[in-house]
C-alpha positions, 0 to 999 in steps of 0.5 A: 461465505458472502463477502463484501470488499470495500476500498475507495478505488476499484482499479489497479492504482497502487498496492492496496488496489492490486491486493483487493482485485487479486483477493476478489479473484481468489475468494471467488475461486475458493467458492465464495460470493463476493461483492465490491464497494468503491467510489465511481472513479473514471478508471473503475473496472467493470463490475455489476456493483458499480450502480451502488458506488458513490461519487468520486471526489478529487482531493488532489486539487482545490475546486472552489469554496463550495466543492472544497467544503463538500470534500471536507465534509466527505472526509469526516463523514460521507452521508452518500457513502453510508446511504449507498453501502446500506443499499448494497448491504440490504441487497447483497446481505454479506456475512462479513465486510472486509475494508481496505483503504476507505479514508477521505473518499468513503470515510468511516461512515461505511463502518456505521452502516455495517454496524447498523446492519449487524454485519461484522467488519475487518480491515486490512491496514495498507498504510499508517492512516489509522494513526498518521494524517498523511498516511506515511509516518514521514515528513520533513525528509525523514521518518516521523512520529511527531503526532504520537499519540494523537498530537495532530497539531504537528501535521498542521505545524509541519504542513504534512499534506502536500506542503499545505497548511489548509490540507494538513488542517483538514486531515488533522480535523478528520483524525481528531473527529474519528478519534473522538468517535472511536469509530474504527476502534469500536466498529472494526472487529479485527485489523490486519497488517501485512507486516509484523513491523506495522503491527508493532507500530500500531501497538506502540501507538496504543492500539489494542494488540488483541484486535491486530493480526499480522497476515502477509498480503497475497500476490497472484503469482499466476499472472506473473511471467516465468522467471528469466533464465539469466541474471539480466543487467541494470538496476530498476526502480518501480513505484511512486516517485515521492520522497519517502519511497527514496526515488531521489536516491536513484538519481543520486546513484546514477550521478555517482556511478556513471558506469551503472545503468538505471531505469525508473518506472512510475509517476508521482509528485517528484517526477518532474523534479527528478527528470529535470535534475537528471537532464541538468546532470546529463545522466545518460545512464538513467532512463525514466519511462513513466507509468506502464501497464503491469505486463511491461513492468514485469518485462522490465523486471525480467530484463534487469539485474536487480530491483531497487527499493530504497525507501527512507520511510517506514515502507509497510510491505512493498508489493514490488519487492514481492513481485521481484522476488517471485520473478527470481530477481534479488532486491537491494532495499532499505532495512526499514519498515516491513522490508526486512520481512521480505528481503533477507540480507545476503540470502534473498537480496541485500539490505542497506541502511535507509538513505545511505547512498554509499552502502546502496552503491556498494550493494549495486556494484557487488551484484553488477560485478558478480552475475552468479551472486545475483542468480543465487540470491534471485533463486532463493528469493523466488522460493521465499516469496512464493512461500510467504505470499502463497494465495491458498494459505492466505485465503485459509488464514483470512477465512479464520479471521473472518470466522473469529470476527463473526463469532465475536459479533454474535457474542456481542449481539447476544445471539 
């Protein structure tokens, strides 16, 4: 098959991008021709397709009235992205287009271009942007579904994007326009969710259950180092330092348990606040190491006793939990979102109620005091994760989804 993969970024920024790059490799290994389409970001990986990429726009900061107006227009409908993907569709002639995250930077105008070219589209939903203006179903310190169904004025009322009413209003407007156009609902043949929990949420929000397929993300296990033969020591958090990921709970845990050692890898909007709080409390048992290359992240995972995933929002299907398990490390995680589909309590790790610091520390101490338990859970996690995210099985099922989308497209066009 000739497959066009579309995502707003083409570099290892976060889970969606890791999946995209791993998927590209696996599809090529399986004998398929693959092209990519993204924005032309400074960190974009080398690719012969970059000449088609539209301009990258920085939505993280204000840049003056004219630039901000242009960014708002791009969010709602990017004419540049539509024009440039149309060129790529003409030159590459794909059998299928597989979208990842296209929101804001590319917009659903790319779907319209695919429709005009008669190419079927599938989309993997890595977050909740399909229904939630701020992507996360989280605001005001807790999991949130206030906008259910399509009550997007709540995003403005609660300033869900960056605590800014103007940014939140722009996102709400974007959602209302796309909802009115039904561009995703009518333009995408199949939606893929990496967790069953995500699928259940979308269905509860009124999305067509016949169009939503659950398929766990693949993880390219070949790039992981061998598992450590010992139980390791200390507790490791890897991820974005933001509230819904529960990063603040690691600082709370370090303050409450000075006998345990914690390490934090990653950056994000809470990094400065968390570092300052740890310094004020004089936490010598907590180290922040910032954003690190994947090789150093894997080395830290191999050294630790346990990886922490203390999310307090509906975490869709965290890649870090999969990678930890594949490296033979147990995970202490919140029982929320898609996490229980990766971590089986008492079998491959330990689950605790989201935000419950006492239970979180109890779980940490149980593994700190019992290295044999950590080894047993880690060994089981390795087997479970490698079965769950087997790349060969993922590609097999994905090609089935592509095939159904193509068949549906032919029926719809009367071919």
